[in-house]
C-alpha positions in Angstrom: 11.9 -4.5 26.9 10.5 -7.2 29.1 7.0 -5.9 28.5 7.3 -6.6 24.7 8.7 -10.0 25.3 5.9 -11.0 27.7 3.3 -10.0 25.1 4.8 -12.0 22.2 2.1 -14.7 22.5 -0.5 -12.0 22.0 1.3 -10.5 19.1 1.5 -13.7 17.1 -2.1 -14.5 17.8 -3.3 -11.1 16.6 -5.2 -11.6 13.4 -8.0 -9.4 12.1 -10.6 -11.8 10.8 -10.4 -12.1 7.0 -8.0 -9.3 6.5 -4.5 -9.8 5.1 -2.0 -7.7 7.0 1.6 -8.3 7.9 1.4 -5.9 10.9 1.9 -7.4 14.3 -0.1 -4.6 16.0 -2.8 -5.7 18.4 -5.0 -3.9 20.9 -4.8 -5.3 24.4 -6.7 -3.7 27.3 -6.8 -0.3 25.5 -3.1 -0.4 24.7 -1.5 -0.9 21.3 1.2 -3.5 21.3 3.6 -4.8 18.7 4.1 -1.6 16.9 7.3 -1.9 14.7 9.2 1.3 13.8 12.1 0.5 11.4 15.1 2.6 10.6 16.1 2.3 6.9 19.6 0.9 6.4 20.5 4.0 4.2 20.0 6.3 7.2 23.4 7.3 8.6 24.0 5.9 12.1 22.8 8.3 14.8 21.9 7.2 18.3 20.0 10.4 18.8 17.4 9.1 16.2 16.5 6.3 18.5 15.8 8.6 21.4 13.8 10.9 19.1 11.6 8.0 18.1 11.0 7.2 21.7 10.2 10.8 22.5 7.7 11.0 19.6 5.7 7.9 20.8 5.9 9.0 24.4 4.5 12.4 23.5 1.9 10.9 21.2 0.4 8.4 23.7 -1.4 10.9 26.1 -2.5 13.0 23.1 -4.1 9.9 21.5 -5.6 8.9 24.9 -7.4 12.2 25.4 -8.4 12.6 21.7 -10.1 9.2 21.8 -12.0 9.7 25.0 -9.5 7.8 27.1 -9.9 4.7 25.0 -6.5 4.1 23.4 -2.8 4.6 24.1 0.6 3.3 22.9 1.8 0.4 25.1 4.9 -1.0 23.6 7.0 -0.4 20.5 9.9 -2.3 18.8 12.5 -0.2 17.1 14.2 -2.1 14.3 17.9 -1.0 14.0 19.8 -1.6 10.7 22.3 -4.5 10.6 25.0 -2.0 9.4 24.8 0.1 12.6 27.1 -0.8 15.5 26.0 -3.7 17.7 25.2 -2.8 21.4 24.4 -5.0 24.4 20.8 -3.7 24.7 20.1 -4.6 21.0 18.4 -8.0 20.7 17.5 -10.2 17.8 14.0 -9.6 16.4 11.4 -12.3 16.6 8.6 -11.8 14.1 9.6 -8.1 13.4 10.9 -7.4 9.9 11.2 -4.5 7.5 8.4 -6.1 5.5 5.9 -5.9 8.4 7.2 -2.6 9.9 4.3 -0.1 10.6 6.6 2.9 10.5 9.6 3.5 8.3 12.2 6.2 9.0 14.1 7.0 5.8 15.9 9.8 4.0 13.6 12.1 2.1 12.9 11.5 -1.5 13.2 13.9 -3.3 15.7 15.6 -1.0 14.1 18.2 1.3 10.6 16.6 1.1 10.1 15.8 4.8 6.3 15.6 4.7 5.1 12.8 7.0 2.6 10.5 5.2 0.9 7.1 5.3 0.4 4.7 2.5 -3.3 3.9 2.0 -4.6 1.6 -0.8 -8.0 0.7 0.7 -11.3 2.3 1.2 -12.6 4.4 4.2 -12.2 2.5 7.4 -9.6 0.1 6.1 -6.2 -0.1 7.6 -3.3 1.7 5.8 0.0 0.1 4.8 2.8 2.1 6.5 3.7 5.5 8.0 6.7 7.4 6.7 8.9 9.8 8.6 12.3 11.4 7.9 15.2 11.9 10.3 14.9 15.7 10.0 11.2 15.5 10.9 12.0 13.4 14.0 14.8 15.8 15.0 12.2 18.6 15.3 13.4 20.6 12.3 9.9 20.9 10.9 7.9 22.0 14.0 6.5 25.2 12.4 5.4 23.4 9.2 3.8 20.3 10.8 3.6 20.7 14.5 5.0 18.5 17.3 6.1 15.1 16.3 3.8 13.3 18.8 0.7 15.0 17.4 1.7 14.2 13.9 2.2 10.6 14.8 -1.4 10.5 16.1 -2.6 12.0 12.8 -0.7 9.3 10.8 -1.9 6.6 13.2 -5.5 7.5 12.4 -4.7 6.9 8.7 -2.9 3.7 9.4 -5.2 2.1 12.0 -8.7 3.4 11.3 -8.5 4.3 7.6 -9.3 8.0 8.0 -8.5 10.5 5.3 -7.3 14.2 5.3 -9.7 17.0 6.0 -7.7 19.5 4.1 -7.2 19.6 0.3 -3.9 20.8 -1.3 -5.5 20.8 -4.7 -8.5 22.9 -3.8 -7.9 25.1 -0.7 -11.2 27.1 -1.0 -14.7 26.5 -2.1 -18.0 28.4 -2.5 -20.8 27.9 0.0 -24.0 29.9 -0.6 -21.9 32.4 -2.5 -19.3 32.8 0.2 -15.7 31.7 -0.1 -14.7 29.2 2.5 -11.4 27.6 3.3 -11.4 23.8 3.2 -11.1 23.0 6.9 -12.7 21.0 9.7 -14.2 22.3 11.8 -15.4 25.4 10.1 -14.7 27.2 13.4 -11.0 27.2 12.7 -10.1 30.9 12.1 -7.6 32.5 9.8 -7.4 34.4 6.6 -5.9 34.3 3.1 -2.8 35.6 1.3 -0.4 35.0 -1.5 3.4 34.9 -1.3 5.5 35.1 -4.4 9.2 34.4 -4.0 12.0 34.6 -6.6 15.7 34.7 -6.1 15.5 35.1 -2.4 13.0 38.1 -2.6 9.4 37.6 -1.5 6.3 39.7 -2.0 3.1 39.2 0.0 -0.3 40.3 -1.3 -4.0 39.7 -0.9 -5.7 37.0 -2.9 -7.3 38.1 -6.2 -10.8 36.8 -7.1 -11.4 35.1 -10.4 -14.3 37.2 -11.9 -15.7 34.2 -13.7 -15.7 31.7 -10.9 -15.8 33.9 -7.8 -13.0 31.8 -6.3 -9.6 33.0 -5.1 -6.6 32.6 -7.5 -4.7 29.3 -7.5 -1.8 30.4 -5.3 -4.0 31.7 -2.5 -3.2 30.1 0.9 -5.3 29.8 4.0 -3.2 31.1 6.9 -4.5 30.0 10.3 -4.3 32.0 13.5 -1.6 30.7 15.8 -3.9 31.1 18.8 -7.2 29.3 18.5 -10.0 27.9 20.7 -11.5 25.3 18.4 -10.7 21.7 19.5 -11.2 19.9 16.1 -10.0 18.4 14.0 -6.8 16.3 14.2 -7.2 15.1 10.6 -7.2 18.8 9.5 -4.4 20.4 11.4 -3.1 18.7 14.5 -0.4 21.4 14.5 -2.9 24.0 15.8 -2.3 24.2 19.6 -6.0 24.0 20.5 -6.8 21.0 18.3 -7.1 18.0 20.6 -10.1 16.1 19.1 -11.4 14.4 16.0 -14.4 16.0 14.2 -17.8 14.6 15.4 -21.2 14.7 13.8 -21.8 18.0 15.7 -18.8 20.0 14.3 -17.9 18.1 11.1 -17.8 20.2 8.0 -19.6 17.9 5.5 -19.5 20.4 2.7 -15.7 20.8 2.6 -14.3 19.1 -0.6 -11.7 16.9 1.0 -10.8 13.2 0.9 -12.5 12.4 4.2 -15.8 13.5 2.8 -15.2 12.0 -0.6 -14.1 8.6 0.7 -16.2 8.3 3.8 -19.6 9.3 2.6 -19.5 12.7 4.4 -19.0 11.0 7.8 -16.9 12.7 10.5 -13.6 11.1 11.5 -15.0 10.2 14.9 -17.9 8.3 13.3 -15.5 6.2 11.3 -13.4 5.5 14.4 -16.6 4.5 16.3 -17.3 1.9 13.6 -13.9 0.3 14.0 -13.3 -3.0 15.6 -10.9 -1.3 18.0 -13.7 1.0 19.3 -16.2 -1.8 19.6 -14.1 -3.9 21.9 -13.0 -1.2 24.3 -14.4 1.0 26.9 -12.9 4.2 28.3 -10.3 3.8 31.0 -10.7 5.2 34.4 -7.0 5.6 35.2 -4.1 7.2 33.3 -2.2 4.9 31.0 1.5 4.0 31.6 4.2 5.4 29.4 5.1 3.3 26.4 7.9 0.8 26.7 10.5 0.2 23.9 12.5 -2.8 22.7 15.6 -2.2 20.6 16.0 -4.9 17.9 18.9 -5.2 15.5 18.7 -7.2 12.3 21.2 -10.1 12.1 22.1 -12.8 9.6 19.3 -14.6 7.9 18.5 -18.1 9.1 16.3 -20.4 7.0 15.4 -24.0 7.3 13.5 -25.8 4.5 11.0 -28.4 5.7 9.9 -30.4 2.7 7.3 -33.2 2.4 8.5 -36.5 0.8 5.4 -38.5 1.6 4.0 -41.0 -0.8 1.5 -38.6 -2.3 4.5 -36.4 -3.5 4.9 -39.0 -6.3 1.6 -37.8 -7.8 1.7 -35.3 -10.7 5.5 -35.2 -10.6 5.3 -33.2 -7.3 8.6 -34.3 -5.8 10.6 -33.4 -8.8 8.8 -30.0 -9.2 9.5 -29.3 -5.5 13.2 -30.0 -6.1 13.2 -27.7 -9.1 11.8 -24.9 -7.0 14.1 -25.8 -4.2 17.1 -25.4 -6.4 15.9 -22.0 -7.6 15.7 -20.9 -4.0 19.1 -22.4 -3.1 20.9 -21.3 -6.2 19.4 -17.8 -6.5 16.7 -16.6 -4.1 18.4 -16.9 -0.8 21.0 -14.2 -0.2 24.7 -14.5 0.2 25.7 -14.9 3.9 22.5 -16.6 4.9 22.4 -19.7 7.0 20.4 -22.5 5.5 19.4 -25.9 6.8 17.1 -28.7 5.4 14.7 -31.2 6.9 12.5 -33.6 5.0 9.6 -35.5 6.5 7.0 -38.3 5.9 5.6 -39.9 9.0 8.9 -39.0 10.7 11.5 -36.3 10.0 15.0 -36.5 8.6 17.7 -33.9 8.8 19.2 -33.5 5.3 21.5 -30.6 6.2 22.5 -28.8 9.3 22.7 -25.0 9.1 25.3 -24.0 6.5 26.3 -20.5 5.6 26.2 -19.6 2.0 29.5 -18.0 1.1 30.0 -19.4 -2.4 28.5 -21.4 -5.2 30.0 -24.5 -3.5 27.8 -24.0 -0.5 24.7 -23.6 -2.7 25.6 -26.7 -4.8 26.1 -28.8 -1.6 22.6 -27.8 -0.3 20.9 -28.7 -3.6 22.4 -32.2 -3.3 20.5 -32.6 0.0 17.0 -32.3 -1.7 14.9 -35.5 -1.3 14.9 -37.9 -4.2 12.4 -40.6 -3.2 8.8 -40.1 -2.1 7.2 -42.6 0.4 5.5 -42.8 3.7 2.8 -40.8 5.6 2.7 -37.2 6.7 3.7 -35.7 10.0 4.1 -31.9 9.6 4.8 -31.4 13.3 7.8 -33.9 13.1 9.2 -31.7 10.4 8.7 -28.5 12.3 10.2 -29.9 15.5 13.2 -31.2 13.7 13.7 -27.7 12.1 13.6 -26.1 15.5 16.3 -28.5 16.7 18.5 -27.8 13.6 18.3 -24.0 14.2 18.9 -24.2 17.9 22.2 -26.0 17.5 23.6 -22.7 16.3 21.1 -19.9 16.9 17.9 -19.1 18.9 14.8 -19.7 16.8 13.7 -16.1 17.4 13.3 -14.5 13.9 14.5 -17.6 12.1 12.4 -18.6 9.0 11.0 -22.0 8.1 9.7 -22.8 4.6 7.1 -25.5 5.0 5.8 -27.4 1.9 3.3 -30.2 1.9 0.6 -31.7 -0.3 -1.4 -33.7 2.3 -3.7 -33.4 5.2 -2.4 -34.0 8.7 -4.9 -34.4 11.5 -2.3 -33.9 14.2 -0.9 -30.6 12.9 -2.5 -28.5 15.7 -0.6 -30.5 18.3 2.5 -28.3 17.7 0.8 -24.9 17.5 2.0 -23.9 21.0 5.6 -24.9 20.2 5.3 -22.8 17.0 4.1 -19.8 18.9 6.8 -20.1 21.6 9.6 -20.5 19.0 9.4 -17.0 17.7 10.1 -18.4 14.2 8.4 -17.1 11.0 6.8 -19.9 9.0 6.2 -19.5 5.3 3.8 -22.1 3.9 3.5 -23.6 0.4 0.3 -25.6 -0.2 0.9 -28.0 -3.1 -2.2 -29.4 -4.9 -5.8 -29.7 -3.8 -5.3 -31.8 -0.6 -2.7 -29.8 1.3 -3.5 -29.4 5.0 -6.2 -26.7 5.6 -4.2 -25.5 8.7 -1.2 -24.2 6.7 -2.7 -20.7 6.5 -3.1 -20.7 10.3 0.6 -21.4 10.7 1.5 -18.5 8.4 -0.9 -16.2 10.2 0.3 -16.8 13.7 3.9 -16.3 12.8 3.7 -13.5 10.2 4.9 -15.7 7.3 3.8 -15.8 3.7 1.1 -18.1 2.5 1.3 -19.5 -1.0 -0.5 -22.1 -3.1 0.7 -24.0 -6.2 -1.6 -26.2 -8.3 -0.6 -29.2 -10.4 -0.9 -27.1 -13.6 2.8 -27.1 -14.4 2.5 -24.5 -17.1 1.5 -21.9 -14.5 4.9 -22.3 -12.8 3.3 -21.8 -9.4 6.0 -23.6 -7.4 8.8 -21.6 -9.0 6.9 -18.4 -8.2 6.3 -19.4 -4.6 10.0 -20.2 -3.9 11.1 -17.2 -5.9 9.1 -15.0 -3.6 11.0 -16.1 -0.5 13.6 -13.3 -0.4 14.6 -11.8 2.9 12.3 -9.5 4.7 15.3 -7.7 6.2 18.0 -7.9 3.6 19.3 -4.9 1.6 17.2 -4.3 -1.5 20.3 -4.5 -3.6 20.8 -8.1 -2.5 17.2 -9.3 -3.0 16.4 -11.6 -5.9 14.0 -10.0 -8.4 11.9 -12.1 -10.8 11.9 -10.7 -14.3 9.9 -13.5 -16.0 7.9 -16.6 -15.2 6.1 -18.5 -18.0 5.2 -22.0 -19.1 3.6 -23.7 -22.0 2.6 -27.2 -23.1 4.1 -27.9 -26.5 3.2 -30.5 -29.2 5.0 -31.7 -32.4 8.2 -29.7 -32.1 6.4 -26.5 -31.3 8.4 -23.4 -30.1 7.9 -21.4 -27.0 9.2 -17.9 -28.0 9.5 -14.7 -26.0 11.5 -11.8 -24.7 12.8 -10.7 -21.3 13.7 -7.1 -20.6 16.8 -6.4 -18.5 16.6 -2.8 -17.5 19.4 -0.6 -16.1 18.3 -1.1 -12.5 19.0 -4.8 -12.5 21.5 -7.2 -14.2 23.7 -8.6 -11.5 23.5 -12.3 -10.8 21.0 -12.9 -13.6 19.7 -16.5 -13.9 17.8 -18.1 -16.8 16.2 -21.4 -15.6 14.3 -23.8 -17.9 12.4 -26.9 -16.7 10.7 -29.7 -18.6 8.6 -32.7 -17.9 10.0 -35.5 -20.1 13.0 -34.7 -22.4 15.5 -31.8 -22.5 14.3 -29.2 -25.0 16.3 -27.2 -27.5 17.2 -24.0 -25.7 18.2 -20.9 -27.7 19.0 -17.5 -25.9 20.2 -14.3 -27.4 21.5 -11.2 -25.6 20.4 -7.7 -26.7 23.3 -7.5 -29.2 22.1 -10.7 -30.9 24.9 -12.9 -29.5 23.7 -16.4 -28.8 24.3 -17.5 -25.2 25.8 -20.9 -24.5 26.8 -22.6 -21.3 23.4 -23.8 -19.9 24.1 -26.3 -17.1 21.8 -29.3 -17.6 20.5 -31.3 -14.6 19.0 -34.3 -16.3 17.8 -35.9 -13.0 15.8 -32.8 -11.8 14.9 -32.0 -15.5 16.2 -28.5 -15.5 18.9 -26.4 -17.1 20.1 -23.0 -16.1 22.5 -20.3 -17.2 24.1 -17.8 -14.8 25.0 -14.7 -16.8 28.5 -13.6 -15.8 29.0 -10.1 -14.5 26.2 -7.7 -15.1 23.8 -8.7 -17.8 23.5 -6.4 -20.8 20.7 -3.9 -20.7 18.0 -4.5 -23.3 15.7 -7.1 -24.7 16.9 -10.8 -24.4 15.2 -13.2 -26.7 14.6 -16.9 -26.1 13.2 -19.9 -28.1 12.5 -23.3 -26.6 11.5 -26.3 -28.7 9.9 -29.5 -27.5 7.2 -32.1 -28.2 4.4 -33.5 -26.0 5.6 -31.9 -22.8 5.4 -28.8 -20.6 8.3 -26.3 -20.4 8.7 -23.4 -18.0 11.1 -20.4 -18.0 12.0 -18.4 -14.9 14.4 -15.4 -15.1 15.7 -13.7 -12.0 18.3 -11.0 -11.3 19.5 -8.6 -8.7 20.1 -4.8 -8.6 22.8 -3.5 -10.9 24.1 -1.1 -8.2 23.9 -0.7 -4.4 23.2 3.0 -5.0 20.5 2.7 -7.8 17.2 1.4 -6.4 15.8 -1.4 -8.6 12.3 -1.3 -10.0 10.2 -3.6 -7.7 6.7 -5.1 -7.8 5.0 -6.1 -4.6 1.6 -7.6 -4.8 -1.1 -8.9 -2.5 -4.8 -9.3 -2.1 -6.9 -7.3 0.5 -7.9 -10.4 2.5 -6.6 -13.9 3.1 -10.2 -15.3 2.9 -12.9 -14.5 0.5 -16.5 -15.3 1.2 -18.8 -15.4 -1.9 -20.3 -13.0 -3.0 -17.8 -10.5 -1.5 -15.2 -9.5 -4.1 -11.4 -9.7 -3.5 -9.2 -6.7 -4.4 -5.9 -7.4 -6.0 -3.0 -4.8 -5.6 0.4 -4.4 -7.3 2.7 -1.7 -6.0 5.3 -0.7 -8.6 8.2 1.6 -7.5 11.8 2.5 -8.0 12.8 3.4 -4.5 10.2 5.7 -3.2 9.1 6.8 -6.6 6.0 5.3 -8.2 6.1 3.9 -11.7 3.1 5.1 -13.7 1.4 3.9 -16.8 2.7 0.4 -16.7 0.9 -2.6 -18.2 0.0 -4.7 -15.2 -1.8 -8.1 -15.4 -2.9 -10.4 -12.6 -3.3 -14.2 -13.1 -5.5 -15.7 -10.6 -5.7 -19.5 -10.5 -8.3 -21.4 -8.6 -8.1 -24.9 -7.0 -9.8 -26.2 -10.1 -6.9 -25.1 -12.2 -8.9 -22.4 -14.0 -7.0 -19.2 -14.6 -8.6 -15.7 -14.8 -6.7 -12.8 -16.2 -7.3 -9.3 -14.9 -5.8 -6.0 -16.1 -4.9 -3.9 -13.0 -5.4 -0.2 -13.2 -4.0 2.9 -11.5 -7.0 5.1 -12.4 -8.4 6.1 -9.1 -11.7 4.3 -9.8 -13.3 1.0 -8.8 -10.9 -0.9 -6.6 -8.1 1.7 -7.1 -8.1 4.2 -4.2 -5.8 6.9 -5.7 -5.0 7.7 -9.3 -1.3 7.8 -10.4 0.2 6.6 -7.1 1.9 3.5 -8.6 -0.6 1.1 -6.9 -2.5 -0.9 -9.6 -5.8 -2.5 -8.4 -8.8 -4.5 -9.6 -11.8 -6.4 -8.2 -11.9 -10.2 -8.5 -15.3 -11.8 -8.7 -14.8 -14.8 -11.0 -15.1 -17.5 -8.3 -15.6 -21.0 -9.6 -14.9 -23.2 -6.6 -14.2 -23.2 -2.9 -10.6 -23.6 -1.8 -7.3 -21.9 -2.5 -6.5 -19.4 -5.2 -3.1 -18.2 -6.2 -2.2 -14.7 -7.4 0.6 -13.8 -9.8 1.5 -10.4 -11.3 3.1 -9.5 -14.7 4.2 -5.9 -15.2 5.7 -4.4 -18.3 7.0 -1.0 -19.4 6.0 2.2 -17.6 7.0 5.8 -16.9 9.4 6.5 -14.1 7.3 8.9 -12.0 10.2 10.2 -9.8 9.2 13.7 -10.9 5.7 13.3 -9.4 4.9 13.2 -5.7 1.4 11.7 -5.6 -1.2 13.2 -3.2 -0.2 11.7 0.1 -2.4 11.0 3.1 -0.3 12.8 5.7 0.0 15.8 7.9 -0.9 19.2 6.4 2.0 21.5 5.6 1.2 24.9 7.2 2.4 27.7 4.9 2.5 30.2 7.7 0.8 31.5 10.9 -0.9 34.7 11.9 0.7 36.0 15.0 -0.1 39.4 16.6 -1.9 40.5 13.4 1.0 39.6 11.0 1.7 36.6 8.9 4.8 34.6 9.8 5.6 32.6 6.7 7.2 29.2 7.0 9.9 27.8 4.8 8.2 26.9 1.5 8.0 23.3 0.5 10.7 22.1 -2.0 9.9 22.7 -5.6 10.5 20.0 -8.2 12.7 21.3 -11.1 11.5 21.2 -14.7 14.1 18.6 -15.5 12.7 16.3 -12.9 9.2 16.9 -14.2 10.0 15.3 -17.5 8.6 11.8 -18.0 11.4 9.3 -18.3 10.5 6.2 -20.3 11.7 3.0 -18.7 11.3 -0.4 -20.3 11.2 -3.3 -17.8 9.6 -6.6 -17.1 8.7 -8.1 -13.7 6.7 -11.0 -12.3 5.6 -11.2 -8.6 3.8 -13.7 -6.5 0.8 -12.2 -4.7 0.4 -15.1 -2.4 -2.9 -16.9 -2.0 -6.3 -16.7 -0.5 -9.0 -19.1 0.4 -12.6 -18.8 -1.0 -15.7 -20.2 0.7 -19.5 -20.2 0.3 -19.1 -20.5 -3.5 -22.2 -22.1 -4.9 -22.3 -24.9 -7.5 -22.4 -23.9 -11.2 -24.1 -21.9 -12.6 -22.8 -19.2 -10.4 -25.6 -16.7 -9.7 -25.1 -13.0 -10.5 -24.9 -11.4 -7.1 -22.3 -8.8 -7.9 -23.5 -5.2 -8.3 -21.6 -2.4 -10.2 -18.9 -0.9 -8.0 -19.3 2.5 -6.4 -18.3 5.5 -8.5 -15.7 7.3 -6.5 -14.4 10.0 -8.9 -17.5 11.9 -9.9 -16.7 15.6 -10.8 -19.0 18.4 -11.7 -18.4 21.8 -13.4 -20.8 24.6 -14.5 -20.7 25.5 -18.2 -22.4 28.4 -19.9 -26.1 28.7 -19.7 -26.3 26.9 -16.3 -25.4 23.6 -17.9 -23.7 21.1 -15.6 -20.9 18.9 -16.9 -20.4 15.6 -15.1 -17.4 13.3 -15.6 -16.7 9.9 -13.9 -15.1 6.5 -14.6 -17.7 3.9 -15.7 -18.3 1.0 -13.4 -19.1 -2.4 -14.7 -21.9 -5.0 -14.5 -19.9 -6.9 -11.8 -18.0 -4.2 -9.8 -15.4 -2.9 -12.3 -15.9 -5.5 -15.1 -18.4 -5.6 -17.9 -20.9 -2.9 -18.6 -23.6 -1.4 -16.3 -27.2 -1.3 -17.5 -28.2 2.3 -16.6 -27.4 5.2 -14.3 -29.6 7.0 -11.8 -28.5 10.7 -11.2 -30.1 12.7 -8.5 -29.6 16.3 -7.3 -30.3 18.4 -4.2 -29.4 21.7 -2.6 -28.7 19.9 0.6 -25.6 17.6 0.7 -26.8 15.6 3.7 -30.3 15.3 2.4 -28.9 13.9 -0.9 -26.9 11.3 1.0 -29.6 10.3 3.4 -32.6 10.5 1.1 -31.1 9.8 -2.3 -34.1 7.7 -3.5 -36.5 10.6 -3.2 -34.2 13.4 -4.3 -34.8 15.1 -7.6 -33.9 12.8 -10.5 -32.2 13.9 -13.7 -33.4 12.7 -17.0 -30.8 10.1 -18.2 -32.8 8.5 -21.0 -30.1 9.1 -23.5 -27.2 8.1 -21.2 -26.0 4.6 -22.0 -23.2 3.3 -19.8 -19.9 2.5 -21.4 -17.6 -0.4 -20.8 -16.1 -0.5 -17.3 -13.1 1.9 -16.8 -14.1 4.2 -19.7 -14.5 7.9 -19.2 -18.1 9.0 -19.0 -19.3 12.6 -19.7 -22.8 13.8 -19.3 -24.2 17.3 -19.5 -27.6 18.4 -18.2 -29.6 21.5 -17.1 -31.1 21.3 -13.6 -34.9 21.1 -13.7 -37.5 21.0 -10.9 -35.1 22.8 -8.6 -34.3 26.5 -7.9 -30.9 27.2 -9.4 -29.9 30.9 -9.0 -26.9 33.0 -8.0 -25.3 31.6 -4.8 -27.0 28.2 -5.1 -25.0 25.2 -4.2 -26.1 22.1 -6.0 -25.1 18.6 -5.0 -25.0 15.6 -7.4 -24.7 11.8 -7.0 -24.9 8.8 -9.2 -26.0 5.2 -8.7 -25.2 2.5 -11.3 -27.6 -0.4 -12.0 -26.8 -3.7 -13.7 -29.0 -6.0 -15.8 -30.0 -8.0 -12.7 -31.2 -4.7 -11.2 -28.5 -4.8 -8.6 -27.5 -1.3 -7.6 -24.1 0.2 -6.7 -23.5 2.2 -3.6 -24.2 5.9 -4.1 -21.2 7.7 -5.6 -19.2 10.4 -4.0 -21.2 13.6 -4.0 -20.0 16.3 -6.4 -20.9 19.9 -6.0 -21.3 23.1 -8.1 -21.9 26.6 -6.9 -23.6 29.0 -9.3 -21.7 32.3 -9.4 -23.0 35.0 -11.7 -20.2 37.6 -12.2 -21.1 41.2 -11.5 -21.0 43.6 -14.4 -17.9 45.3 -13.0 -14.9 43.1 -12.3 -14.8 41.9 -8.7 -12.0 42.9 -6.4 -11.2 41.5 -3.0 -11.6 44.4 -0.7 -10.4 42.7 2.4 -7.3 44.2 3.9 -4.1 42.5 2.9 -1.7 41.3 5.6 1.4 43.4 6.2 4.5 42.0 4.5 7.1 40.8 7.0 9.8 40.5 4.3 12.2 43.5 4.4 12.8 43.6 0.7 9.1 43.7 -0.2 8.0 46.1 -2.9 4.3 46.3 -1.9 3.2 50.0 -2.0 1.6 51.4 1.1 2.8 48.5 3.3 3.6 50.9 6.2 0.2 52.6 6.0 -1.4 49.1 6.3 0.6 48.3 9.4 -0.8 51.4 11.1 -4.3 50.6 9.9 -3.9 47.1 11.3 -4.0 48.4 14.9 -7.7 49.2 14.6 -9.1 46.8 11.9 -6.7 43.8 12.1 -8.0 42.2 15.2 -11.6 42.2 13.9 -10.5 40.8 10.6 -8.5 38.0 12.1 -11.4 36.7 14.3 -13.6 36.1 11.3 -13.7 32.9 9.3 -12.4 33.2 5.7 -14.9 35.1 3.5 
């Protein structure tokens, strides 16, 4: 535990240049520090689970060390223990560690029985993943045959998380044709095994050999690759770390570049070791000459939330009505966002600091009201941010240590002395969330957020964008139960003239409804406010705060499910509406939207990527309408439709993560991000393809197949789409743009890379290509033309694309970005005969002659069926199920003695 504490300074300074990551992981002298493994609060208390986590990491460390050429090992790990577990003397309060920044989450399987380990990945090859997921049963060793030892699996998942590697197997296509020969998708190709099909129904199973499709030459859909239990091949961990002999990543020498898997598709056919070698981790380390120490562990238990508001009341806060707008947002936080049971204090500052409220626990509305009365009412004086921070530390320390406490810092001015308290901030162990208000807020605010793991947000003076409300509404606990978190359903604003109306609707779905708040603000006079519930009943009882220029209605009990309608009328002023709620039940997960950008700094002409992750519990929400509003320092707002189509900025189709490139820079400085999401299909019935350890269907031992327990099947009832109507808004924080030239902005943005190219052979040797259209600027607009080239060598096409055979695309006119493209051609100037493998790639070109990266490489294999139907003549494996009805099974067992061993040593054919 001491080792983790001693490295806290290194943890809080760990920042990967330009990237936006909440993770506290850093690499120090070859050892990974600051890893956070969190146990979900819904996991039943079990002390054995803590030991199982320790055992997994301890086993994983030497495996990682040897697999990476003695470069990396696990140095220390923090285990985050739920607040609802019993308190113990060796459990200490977290510092910067929270559920939001946990690198590994241990949670109950969803759906039940699905214990597959996996890692969330939303970025491109080589980009860090989001989080690793394990289940208690997996950690308890109940899935050893299916996935292998827990420590080995952790290394597989770590490679997804840390280095952005992808799987080298393919659950959707387990075999492929290579030069007319059927091959299993694997890496390396020296992994041995065979193929078989198992059909089970009502507890009875039948094993049989795989049939061959006479039209395609491929094995039937249910055919499985069954590896030998005993192997000699050492690679690759990203294929099957569960094989005993596998202790390495694939290299250039043994990488199977032809295998149709995600690693090849996403990483331009590069081996996993090549990607690792290009990582920052690899570049700043050299192999160790001694054995690493065992990992150390710190046991941290979540406690009560402690928050101190540090609010600027300097003279500049009188500009653009900032002081009052800050108070409006502060009241939203105090009345609604901050959770019951939290401790809240308040400090205001100008050139000196003033304690407005000592820590006060929120147990009732009386406590909330008392805190709102402490908000500053007069703006005057200079700006001393460090005075405010030091005063906040004092307020907190009167009752609690500052470890893990949160500070919400808002300012609108520069402060040349802010760096003077950076060391105190680092030593405090507090998390600092920053809100930059207006164009002149201190440039160092983002640094405070980075070094402490806090949120960074920006709000302009464009009142109708409701930026301050969104910023304070996003400050829910990183550790609180999901059922207690405030969820924003709506955030809108409008400037009205001549008694105009601001009309709209808000959807309250069945997953929310408790503690629902409607809050209206104005800039001059109270507007007329009309609100109707889904039954058409008008809602009265808005509490009017004339001084702060706001009115709010707390809906009693649980708000009615359905569409609420509102109408606000005013003249010559700006109105905003914010609607928040909480989960309707502690057992029904609410639909949530979490959003972010891929970097905290954007340097023109590099694009930003905007993400919105929409889920109900662990289940993704598909086919929602998702819009990002990105506001620059100049007040210009750009609207982007985010897509979950597996193209452009979106890494995986139908995984509930909606993405888009942003290129519409108009100024240097801060940009804010806001997400609107509507409607959707509850995708609980679909488990998206997950980047995780491969499930092994069975093993070949002593010439016989030993089948593993099959993966859980999803029932037909679960498979039915369930329409859910909902509305959500979410703050995506902010980023800072630099190097943006003066207008007119030059066109330096090429079309984005095509990442979903697919190819199929049609009758008459015609090849049908499909892909998603890129744009003129990444995934927006319309490209000018396509260049399609082909080769019979996959590596030659990658390395020598510009001189490969070009396909005539004279009649191929690009469609608008994100449209489906279809193109059919017949190969020319190349020998295309039975057994030929043909590889195809595309490059998009825009009107400025800027070219995209070369697409993923698609392949087709020409298979001309024989005149007689093809049968697989390979010997089927003996059935190990006693109630099998395969004829001749005993004869086959006898035959196996003299042909089985030969068969098993061959690669799949």
